[in-house]
N, C-alpha and C positions, 0 to 999 in steps of 0.2 A: 763323710757327710753324715752317715747313719750313726757314727760314734758320737758326734756332737749332739745329734737329736736325742739319743739315749741319755746322755748326761743331763740335758734339760729336763727330760721327763722324770728322772730320778730325783733331781733337786726339787721339782714341784711336789713330788710324792712325799718327800721328807717334810716339806713345809706344811702340807695339808695334814699329814699325820700328827705333826706337833700341835697344830691348831685344834684338831679334833680332840686330842688328848687333854689339852688345856681346858677346852670347853667341858669335857666330861668331868674333869676334876672339879671345876667350878660348880657344876650342877650338883655333884655329890656333896660339896662343902657349902652348898646354898648360895653360890655366887650369883651375881645379877646377870640377866640376859644382855644388858647394855654393854657389858664388857666383851661378851662373845660377838655382838654386832660390831663393836669397834674393831675387834681383831679381823673380822671378815671384810670390813671396809678397807683395812690395810692390805689384806691378802688378795682381794679380788683383782685389783689392777695387775698384780704379779701373775695371777692365773690367766688373765686375758692376754697379757704380753707373751706368756709362755705358749698359750694356744696359738697366737698369731705367728710366733716364730716357728712353731712346729708345722703349721699350715703352709707358711712361706717356704720352709725347707722341702716339704712335699711337692709344692708347685715347682720349685727350682729343679728338683730332681727329675720331675716329669718333663720340664722344658729342656733340660740338658739331654735327656734320652731322646726326645722328639727331634732336637737339633741334630743329634748324631744320626738318627734314622733318615732325616731329610737329606743330610750330606751324602749318606750312602746311596739313597735313591737318586739324587742328582748326579752323582758320579756314574751310576749305572745307566741313566738316561743319556748322559753325554757320550759314554762309550758306545751305546747303541746307535746314536745319531752319527758318530764318526764312522762306525762300521757300515752304516747304510750309505754314507757319502762315498766310502771307498768302493763299495759294491756298485754304486751308481756310476762312478768314474770308470770302473772296469768295464761295465756294460757299454758306456759311451765309446770307450777306446776300441772294444771289440766291434761295435757297430761301424765306427769310422774305418777300421781296417777292412771289414767285410765290404763296405761300400767302395773302397779304393781297389780291392782285388776284383770286385765285380766289374768295375770300370775297365780295368786292364783286360779282363776276360772278354768284355764286349769289343774292345779295340782289336784284340787278337782274332776274334771270330768274324768281325765285320770288316774293319778297315785294313787289317793285316792278314786276311785269310790266305793270300797268295805268298806270304812270307813265312819263313821258318823263324819262330820267336821263342824267347826264353824269359820267364818272369824271374826277377831277382830282388833281393832286399838290400837296402843301404846298410852297410856295417860300420863305415867310418868316413871321415873327411880328412883331407890333408891339413895338418895343424897350422901351416903357414899360408894356406890358400883355401880357406873354408868356402864351400859352395862352388868353387871353380873346379876343384878336383875331388871326385867322389869315388869311394871304393865299394864294390858290391860283392855278394857272396857266391857268384857263379863265374866260371872261367872256361878254359879250353875243353875241359871234360864235358861241359854242357853245350859245346858248339860255338862258344863265343870266341872271337878273335879280334886282333887289332883292326880298327876301322869300323867295327860293328856300330850301327846307329842305335841310340837309346832314346826311348820316348816314354811318356806317361799318358794317362787319360786326358790330361790337359793339353799336352803338345810335346814339342821337341825338348829333350834334356841335353843331349850332346853326343859325343862319340867315344868309343873305347880306344884308349891310347896304349894300354898295356894289359895283357891277359895272362894270368897264371892258371894253374890247373883248376883251382877252386875259387878264384877271385879275379876281379878285373878292376882296372882304374879307368874312370870316365873323365873326360875333359868337357865341362859344361859349356854351353853356348856363350856364357859371359866370360869365359877364359880368353886370354889374349891370343892364344894359339888356335882358336877355333873360328870357323867361318861357315855360314849357312847361306845358300842361295835361296832368296825369297822373292815374293811378288806381292804388290799391294793389291789386296782383294778388290778394293773399290775401282781401281783403274787398270789393274793387270800389269803395272810397271814393274820391271825386274830390278833387283838390287842385291846387296850383300849385307847380312847382319853378322857383326863380329864383336869380340870383346874389346874393351877400351880401359886403360889404367885409371882414368878419371871416374868412369861410371861403374866399373865392376864392383867397387867397394859398396855401392848402394844396391847391388844386385841387378843392374841394368847393363845394356849393351848399346851399340850404335848401328845405324844403317848407313852404308856408304855406297859408292859407285851408282849413284842415282842419276838417271838421265837428265841432261841440261833442261829440258822442257817438261820434265816430270812434275806432276802435281801431287804433293804429299802434304797432308794436314794432320794436326793433332787429332788423335782418335782413330786414325787409319789402322786397320787390322792387317797383319802380315801372316803369310803361310809359306811353306816350302814350295819352291818352284819346280823341284825335281831336276833342275839343270845340274850337270856334273855327275849324275847317277849315284850320288852318295845318300841323300835323304829322299824318301818317297815323297811325291808331290801331294799337296793339299793338307799337310800337317800344320796345325796352328803354331806360330812362333812367338808373336808378341803384338804389342800395341804401341803406336807412336805417341809419345807423351811430350815431345818438344822438337821443334824444327829450328836449326841454326842456319842462317844465311850470311853471306858476306855483304860488304857495303853496297854492292851493285844489286843486291836482292837475289843473287843466285844461291840456291840451297847447297850447303856444303855437306851436311849430314843431319840425321835425325836421331834423337834418343829413343830407345825402344825398351819398354818394360816387358820382360818375358812372361808368357802365360803360365809358365811353371813357377811355383813358389818354392825356391830352393831351400828356404828355411823350414819348410814342412814337407820334405820329400822323404818317403819311406820305402816305396816299392817302385820298380821300373820294369819296362819291357824292352828287351834287347833283340834287335832284328839281326838274325844270323844268316850268312850266305851258305849255300850248300847243305848237304845232309848232316845231321847230327851223328 
């Protein structure tokens, strides 16, 4: 760009020098002023054009430099915004984890104070049975054994079906092999919540063994009954979202939505028997 600009300036200088030389010669030889004026009339537009080109080149150079500066500034600001977003997400994740752990601690110290419990993290799910079978990072070394009950701040998760030294496998309450003794909080009616092949895909289970005259409606809350001595009584289990009856109006079963969100389960509390 500067090379082109210099060429224009040199050309203009040559033209002006030629004109001035011619004018000087004419004055020495007694030439008329009208000839000089005529030459200036011819040269002036060229001078103006050259000046305009030079000015435009300067402005274009400045604009290109400014565009480059704006681009760099924009990239810097975008990077700063992305970094702030990452930091914000990190803070939100830490806060969420802290809230979950605090909730587990509250359960351990209040509701489960008479039980021996161990906090554990979810490390994987069974690939062919997601949400129904969960693997945690604690095992027999931490006092966990087969049959240990697993809960969260929300409610019942399930039972340990296999325990290794530093890991355990949990069967969730939506698993077909699991069953939980419950009662309807509104009426006190006992029943059983268990997994079902039709509803487990959507993360739900069913309530069966309901008394013939029992009153169960959509919205009823269920909690562990404590019958059978496996699950502690009073732990939230789920909510009735659908009631199925036969042609005679007799209720056959109810669809239950667990209180635990198995798609967003990160930490659990395992209730262990005996000393660690």
